[in-house]
C-alpha positions as a Markdown table, in Angstrom:
| # | Residue | x | y | z |
|---|---|---|---|---|
| 1 | Met | -3.4 | 17.3 | 8.1 |
| 2 | Glu | -1.2 | 19.1 | 5.7 |
| 3 | Lys | 1.6 | 17.3 | 3.9 |
| 4 | Ala | 4.9 | 18.8 | 2.8 |
| 5 | Asn | 7.9 | 17.3 | 1.1 |
| 6 | Ile | 11.4 | 18.1 | 2.6 |
| 7 | Ala | 12.3 | 20.8 | 0.0 |
| 8 | Glu | 8.9 | 22.6 | 0.5 |
| 9 | Leu | 9.4 | 22.5 | 4.3 |
| 10 | Lys | 12.9 | 23.9 | 4.1 |
| 11 | Asn | 11.8 | 26.7 | 1.8 |
| 12 | Asn | 8.7 | 27.6 | 3.8 |
| 13 | Leu | 9.5 | 26.6 | 7.4 |
| 14 | Ser | 8.1 | 29.8 | 8.9 |
| 15 | Arg | 4.8 | 29.3 | 7.2 |
| 16 | Tyr | 4.5 | 25.7 | 8.3 |
| 17 | Leu | 5.5 | 26.7 | 11.9 |
| 18 | Arg | 2.7 | 29.3 | 12.0 |
| 19 | Lys | 0.2 | 26.6 | 11.0 |
| 20 | Val | 1.6 | 24.3 | 13.8 |
| 21 | Arg | 1.2 | 27.1 | 16.3 |
| 22 | Ala | -2.4 | 27.4 | 15.2 |
| 23 | Gly | -3.0 | 23.8 | 16.0 |
| 24 | Glu | -2.5 | 22.1 | 12.7 |
| 25 | Thr | -0.3 | 19.1 | 12.1 |
| 26 | Val | 2.2 | 18.9 | 9.2 |
| 27 | Leu | 3.2 | 15.5 | 7.8 |
| 28 | Ile | 6.7 | 15.5 | 6.3 |
| 29 | Met | 7.1 | 13.3 | 3.2 |
| 30 | Asp | 10.2 | 11.9 | 1.6 |
| 31 | Arg | 9.5 | 10.5 | -1.9 |
| 32 | Asn | 5.8 | 10.2 | -1.1 |
| 33 | Arg | 6.4 | 8.3 | 2.2 |
| 34 | Pro | 5.7 | 9.8 | 5.6 |
| 35 | Ile | 8.8 | 10.2 | 7.7 |
| 36 | Ala | 7.9 | 12.7 | 10.4 |
| 37 | Arg | 5.1 | 14.8 | 11.8 |
| 38 | Ile | 5.3 | 18.3 | 13.2 |
| 39 | Glu | 2.6 | 19.1 | 15.8 |
| 40 | Arg | 2.1 | 21.6 | 18.5 |
| 41 | Val | 3.6 | 20.8 | 21.8 |
| 42 | Gly | 0.9 | 20.5 | 24.4 |
| 43 | Gly | 0.3 | 19.2 | 27.8 |
| 44 | Gln | -0.8 | 15.7 | 28.2 |
| 45 | Val | -1.1 | 13.5 | 25.1 |
| 46 | Asp | -4.7 | 12.4 | 24.3 |
| 47 | Trp | -3.9 | 9.0 | 22.8 |
| 48 | Asn | -7.5 | 8.4 | 21.6 |
| 49 | Glu | -7.4 | 11.7 | 19.7 |
| 50 | Arg | -4.0 | 10.9 | 18.3 |
| 51 | Leu | -5.1 | 7.5 | 17.1 |
| 52 | Ala | -8.1 | 9.0 | 15.5 |
| 53 | Arg | -5.9 | 11.5 | 13.5 |
| 54 | Leu | -3.6 | 8.6 | 12.4 |
| 55 | Val | -6.6 | 6.6 | 11.3 |
| 56 | Ala | -8.1 | 9.5 | 9.4 |
| 57 | Ala | -4.7 | 10.1 | 7.7 |
| 58 | Gly | -4.6 | 6.4 | 6.6 |
| 59 | Leu | -1.5 | 5.8 | 8.7 |
| 60 | Ala | -3.0 | 3.4 | 11.3 |
| 61 | Thr | -5.8 | 0.9 | 11.6 |
| 62 | Pro | -7.7 | 0.8 | 14.9 |
| 63 | Pro | -7.5 | -2.6 | 16.8 |
| 64 | Thr | -10.3 | -5.0 | 16.1 |
| 65 | Asn | -9.9 | -6.7 | 19.4 |
| 66 | Pro | -8.1 | -4.4 | 21.9 |
| 67 | Val | -6.1 | -6.0 | 24.7 |
| 68 | Pro | -7.2 | -4.9 | 28.2 |
| 69 | Arg | -4.7 | -2.5 | 29.7 |
| 70 | Lys | -4.0 | -4.7 | 32.8 |
| 71 | Asp | -3.3 | -7.8 | 30.5 |
| 72 | Leu | -1.0 | -5.7 | 28.4 |
| 73 | Ile | 1.0 | -4.5 | 31.4 |
| 74 | Glu | 1.2 | -8.0 | 32.8 |
| 75 | Phe | 2.5 | -9.3 | 29.5 |
| 76 | Leu | 5.1 | -6.6 | 29.2 |
| 77 | Arg | 6.4 | -7.3 | 32.7 |
| 78 | Lys | 6.8 | -11.0 | 32.1 |
| 79 | Lys | 10.3 | -12.2 | 31.7 |
| 80 | Arg | 10.6 | -14.3 | 28.5 |
| 81 | Pro | 13.2 | -17.0 | 28.1 |
| 82 | Lys | 16.2 | -16.2 | 25.9 |
| 83 | Ser | 16.3 | -17.9 | 22.6 |
| 84 | Lys | 19.5 | -19.9 | 21.7 |
| 85 | Lys | 19.1 | -18.9 | 18.1 |
| 86 | Ser | 20.0 | -15.5 | 16.7 |
| 87 | Ile | 17.4 | -13.5 | 14.9 |
| 88 | Val | 19.2 | -14.0 | 11.6 |
| 89 | Asp | 19.2 | -17.8 | 12.0 |
| 90 | Ala | 15.4 | -17.7 | 12.8 |
| 91 | Val | 14.7 | -15.6 | 9.6 |
| 92 | Ile | 16.8 | -17.9 | 7.4 |
| 93 | Glu | 15.0 | -20.9 | 8.9 |
| 94 | Glu | 11.6 | -19.3 | 8.2 |
| 95 | Arg | 12.6 | -18.5 | 4.6 |
| 96 | Arg | 13.7 | -22.1 | 4.0 |
| 97 | Glu | 10.3 | -23.4 | 5.4 |
| 98 | Gly | 8.4 | -20.9 | 3.1 |
| 99 | Arg | 6.8 | -19.0 | 5.9 |
């Protein structure tokens, strides 16, 4: 995966787009931090291949104990009770407790 900072991308956009058309992926960096990725638009996304690219680039870590798909879907469909606390209050409480 090729990396380019914003100024380099702006100055050489056509060159980077030619690479993307050829199947390469370009990672856009802002002050040495990845902020975007340009990749060729294709049909269906191959998530396993995409995860492999992210792992190879050091941007993701594969799961050590993956959740089965049916369990994940069931979890996401569950309605969870609303908390009476705001998120800010919860963060402040955690900081006070030293967590």
